[in-house]
C-alpha atoms as an extended CHARMM CRD file, in Angstrom:
* protein
*
       109  EXT
         1         1  UNK       CA           -146.6500000000      -67.6910000000      172.0010000000  PROA      1               0.0000000000
         2         2  UNK       CA           -147.4310000000      -70.3470000000      174.6180000000  PROA      2               0.0000000000
         3         3  UNK       CA           -148.8880000000      -68.8560000000      177.8360000000  PROA      3               0.0000000000
         4         4  UNK       CA           -148.0110000000      -71.9440000000      179.8900000000  PROA      4               0.0000000000
         5         5  UNK       CA           -144.3710000000      -71.6200000000      178.8600000000  PROA      5               0.0000000000
         6         6  UNK       CA           -144.3530000000      -67.9280000000      179.7950000000  PROA      6               0.0000000000
         7         7  UNK       CA           -145.8810000000      -68.6940000000      183.1970000000  PROA      7               0.0000000000
         8         8  UNK       CA           -143.3650000000      -71.4840000000      183.7960000000  PROA      8               0.0000000000
         9         9  UNK       CA           -140.4880000000      -69.1240000000      182.9740000000  PROA      9               0.0000000000
        10        10  UNK       CA           -141.8060000000      -66.5210000000      185.4200000000  PROA      10              0.0000000000
        11        11  UNK       CA           -142.0780000000      -69.1460000000      188.1970000000  PROA      11              0.0000000000
        12        12  UNK       CA           -138.6190000000      -70.4890000000      187.4350000000  PROA      12              0.0000000000
        13        13  UNK       CA           -137.2010000000      -66.9750000000      187.6660000000  PROA      13              0.0000000000
        14        14  UNK       CA           -138.4280000000      -66.4380000000      191.2220000000  PROA      14              0.0000000000
        15        15  UNK       CA           -138.0280000000      -69.9620000000      192.5780000000  PROA      15              0.0000000000
        16        16  UNK       CA           -134.5180000000      -69.4720000000      193.9610000000  PROA      16              0.0000000000
        17        17  UNK       CA           -135.6450000000      -66.3250000000      195.7630000000  PROA      17              0.0000000000
        18        18  UNK       CA           -138.6710000000      -68.1440000000      197.2050000000  PROA      18              0.0000000000
        19        19  UNK       CA           -136.4850000000      -70.9870000000      198.5030000000  PROA      19              0.0000000000
        20        20  UNK       CA           -134.2830000000      -68.5110000000      200.3600000000  PROA      20              0.0000000000
        21        21  UNK       CA           -137.3500000000      -66.7270000000      201.7990000000  PROA      21              0.0000000000
        22        22  UNK       CA           -138.7450000000      -70.0270000000      203.0610000000  PROA      22              0.0000000000
        23        23  UNK       CA           -135.4350000000      -70.9950000000      204.6620000000  PROA      23              0.0000000000
        24        24  UNK       CA           -135.1310000000      -67.5690000000      206.2460000000  PROA      24              0.0000000000
        25        25  UNK       CA           -137.9210000000      -68.5820000000      208.6480000000  PROA      25              0.0000000000
        26        26  UNK       CA           -136.4160000000      -71.8860000000      209.7930000000  PROA      26              0.0000000000
        27        27  UNK       CA           -134.2310000000      -74.8220000000      208.8050000000  PROA      27              0.0000000000
        28        28  UNK       CA           -136.0920000000      -77.3070000000      206.6650000000  PROA      28              0.0000000000
        29        29  UNK       CA           -135.8980000000      -80.7460000000      205.1260000000  PROA      29              0.0000000000
        30        30  UNK       CA           -136.3370000000      -80.9340000000      201.3540000000  PROA      30              0.0000000000
        31        31  UNK       CA           -139.8960000000      -82.2680000000      201.4590000000  PROA      31              0.0000000000
        32        32  UNK       CA           -140.8390000000      -79.4170000000      203.8390000000  PROA      32              0.0000000000
        33        33  UNK       CA           -139.5100000000      -76.9050000000      201.3080000000  PROA      33              0.0000000000
        34        34  UNK       CA           -141.5610000000      -78.5570000000      198.5650000000  PROA      34              0.0000000000
        35        35  UNK       CA           -144.6560000000      -78.4740000000      200.8010000000  PROA      35              0.0000000000
        36        36  UNK       CA           -144.1750000000      -74.7740000000      201.5660000000  PROA      36              0.0000000000
        37        37  UNK       CA           -143.8590000000      -74.0130000000      197.8640000000  PROA      37              0.0000000000
        38        38  UNK       CA           -146.9470000000      -76.1000000000      197.0200000000  PROA      38              0.0000000000
        39        39  UNK       CA           -148.9720000000      -74.3820000000      199.7450000000  PROA      39              0.0000000000
        40        40  UNK       CA           -148.2640000000      -71.1710000000      197.8620000000  PROA      40              0.0000000000
        41        41  UNK       CA           -149.1420000000      -72.5830000000      194.4420000000  PROA      41              0.0000000000
        42        42  UNK       CA           -145.5430000000      -73.0640000000      193.2980000000  PROA      42              0.0000000000
        43        43  UNK       CA           -145.5290000000      -76.7090000000      192.3080000000  PROA      43              0.0000000000
        44        44  UNK       CA           -141.9930000000      -78.0880000000      192.3510000000  PROA      44              0.0000000000
        45        45  UNK       CA           -140.6880000000      -81.6310000000      192.1740000000  PROA      45              0.0000000000
        46        46  UNK       CA           -137.5460000000      -82.9570000000      193.8450000000  PROA      46              0.0000000000
        47        47  UNK       CA           -135.7900000000      -83.1570000000      190.4760000000  PROA      47              0.0000000000
        48        48  UNK       CA           -136.1290000000      -79.3910000000      190.1680000000  PROA      48              0.0000000000
        49        49  UNK       CA           -135.4190000000      -78.5270000000      193.7870000000  PROA      49              0.0000000000
        50        50  UNK       CA           -132.2340000000      -80.5240000000      194.3960000000  PROA      50              0.0000000000
        51        51  UNK       CA           -130.1660000000      -78.8110000000      191.6740000000  PROA      51              0.0000000000
        52        52  UNK       CA           -131.2940000000      -75.3980000000      192.9600000000  PROA      52              0.0000000000
        53        53  UNK       CA           -130.3410000000      -76.2780000000      196.5340000000  PROA      53              0.0000000000
        54        54  UNK       CA           -126.9840000000      -77.6170000000      195.3650000000  PROA      54              0.0000000000
        55        55  UNK       CA           -126.3070000000      -74.4550000000      193.3580000000  PROA      55              0.0000000000
        56        56  UNK       CA           -127.2280000000      -72.2760000000      196.3400000000  PROA      56              0.0000000000
        57        57  UNK       CA           -125.0530000000      -74.3950000000      198.6500000000  PROA      57              0.0000000000
        58        58  UNK       CA           -122.1060000000      -74.1980000000      196.2530000000  PROA      58              0.0000000000
        59        59  UNK       CA           -122.5390000000      -70.4210000000      196.1040000000  PROA      59              0.0000000000
        60        60  UNK       CA           -122.2460000000      -70.2930000000      199.9010000000  PROA      60              0.0000000000
        61        61  UNK       CA           -125.8470000000      -69.1940000000      200.4450000000  PROA      61              0.0000000000
        62        62  UNK       CA           -126.9360000000      -72.4060000000      202.1870000000  PROA      62              0.0000000000
        63        63  UNK       CA           -125.4500000000      -75.1080000000      204.3370000000  PROA      63              0.0000000000
        64        64  UNK       CA           -126.9510000000      -78.3230000000      205.6080000000  PROA      64              0.0000000000
        65        65  UNK       CA           -126.7670000000      -80.7200000000      208.4980000000  PROA      65              0.0000000000
        66        66  UNK       CA           -127.8800000000      -84.3060000000      208.8950000000  PROA      66              0.0000000000
        67        67  UNK       CA           -130.4560000000      -85.2060000000      211.5460000000  PROA      67              0.0000000000
        68        68  UNK       CA           -131.6200000000      -88.6470000000      212.5730000000  PROA      68              0.0000000000
        69        69  UNK       CA           -135.2250000000      -89.4140000000      211.6880000000  PROA      69              0.0000000000
        70        70  UNK       CA           -137.7780000000      -91.5710000000      213.4770000000  PROA      70              0.0000000000
        71        71  UNK       CA           -139.2720000000      -92.4240000000      210.0990000000  PROA      71              0.0000000000
        72        72  UNK       CA           -136.2880000000      -93.7370000000      208.1560000000  PROA      72              0.0000000000
        73        73  UNK       CA           -132.8000000000      -92.6240000000      207.1750000000  PROA      73              0.0000000000
        74        74  UNK       CA           -131.1900000000      -89.3890000000      208.3980000000  PROA      74              0.0000000000
        75        75  UNK       CA           -132.5220000000      -86.1990000000      206.8240000000  PROA      75              0.0000000000
        76        76  UNK       CA           -130.6150000000      -83.2880000000      205.3580000000  PROA      76              0.0000000000
        77        77  UNK       CA           -131.8150000000      -79.9630000000      206.8110000000  PROA      77              0.0000000000
        78        78  UNK       CA           -130.9440000000      -76.7670000000      204.9600000000  PROA      78              0.0000000000
        79        79  UNK       CA           -130.2410000000      -73.4240000000      206.5750000000  PROA      79              0.0000000000
        80        80  UNK       CA           -129.1480000000      -69.9900000000      205.3530000000  PROA      80              0.0000000000
        81        81  UNK       CA           -125.5370000000      -68.9740000000      205.8880000000  PROA      81              0.0000000000
        82        82  UNK       CA           -124.5970000000      -65.4280000000      206.8660000000  PROA      82              0.0000000000
        83        83  UNK       CA           -123.7320000000      -64.8230000000      203.2090000000  PROA      83              0.0000000000
        84        84  UNK       CA           -127.1650000000      -66.1950000000      202.2880000000  PROA      84              0.0000000000
        85        85  UNK       CA           -128.8720000000      -63.8270000000      204.7160000000  PROA      85              0.0000000000
        86        86  UNK       CA           -127.0540000000      -60.8140000000      203.2380000000  PROA      86              0.0000000000
        87        87  UNK       CA           -127.8180000000      -62.0120000000      199.7250000000  PROA      87              0.0000000000
        88        88  UNK       CA           -131.4890000000      -62.4540000000      200.6240000000  PROA      88              0.0000000000
        89        89  UNK       CA           -131.6520000000      -58.9460000000      202.0550000000  PROA      89              0.0000000000
        90        90  UNK       CA           -130.3820000000      -57.5960000000      198.7330000000  PROA      90              0.0000000000
        91        91  UNK       CA           -132.9050000000      -59.7440000000      196.8480000000  PROA      91              0.0000000000
        92        92  UNK       CA           -135.6870000000      -58.4160000000      199.1030000000  PROA      92              0.0000000000
        93        93  UNK       CA           -134.7470000000      -54.8700000000      198.1270000000  PROA      93              0.0000000000
        94        94  UNK       CA           -134.5400000000      -55.7920000000      194.4380000000  PROA      94              0.0000000000
        95        95  UNK       CA           -137.8940000000      -57.5730000000      194.6390000000  PROA      95              0.0000000000
        96        96  UNK       CA           -139.5530000000      -54.5140000000      196.2020000000  PROA      96              0.0000000000
        97        97  UNK       CA           -138.1360000000      -52.3090000000      193.4310000000  PROA      97              0.0000000000
        98        98  UNK       CA           -139.2770000000      -54.7610000000      190.7540000000  PROA      98              0.0000000000
        99        99  UNK       CA           -142.8080000000      -55.0010000000      192.1630000000  PROA      99              0.0000000000
       100       100  UNK       CA           -143.0020000000      -51.2030000000      192.3140000000  PROA      100             0.0000000000
       101       101  UNK       CA           -141.8560000000      -50.9170000000      188.6850000000  PROA      101             0.0000000000
       102       102  UNK       CA           -144.2530000000      -53.5960000000      187.4170000000  PROA      102             0.0000000000
       103       103  UNK       CA           -147.1660000000      -52.0740000000      189.3490000000  PROA      103             0.0000000000
       104       104  UNK       CA           -146.3190000000      -48.6970000000      187.8610000000  PROA      104             0.0000000000
       105       105  UNK       CA           -146.3040000000      -50.1450000000      184.3420000000  PROA      105             0.0000000000
       106       106  UNK       CA           -149.5720000000      -51.9850000000      184.9750000000  PROA      106             0.0000000000
       107       107  UNK       CA           -151.2110000000      -48.7060000000      186.0200000000  PROA      107             0.0000000000
       108       108  UNK       CA           -150.1860000000      -46.7230000000      182.9320000000  PROA      108             0.0000000000
       109       109  UNK       CA           -153.3200000000      -45.3690000000      181.2630000000  PROA      109             0.0000000000
């Protein structure tokens, strides 16, 4: 079995959750989201991020607004909707339960 593939699958599985957590702090432009992920060792390219953002927007979890930029064309800033905030709260609870379960399994003697 390929360890790199397994690690990639684990990252992919939590990426949508991480995007919502990042946007829970403040509205961000796509490159800011990518930077926040990279700062935390989750390397993502725009080709991966845009479909995730679109899927989350279509699910009603995110919305966006256009803002003028001093450095080029207008930028699309993403923000959580109220539905997204409720969804994230449920994910936070599920994540805490999952971490507890995995830690418990890791500590089995």
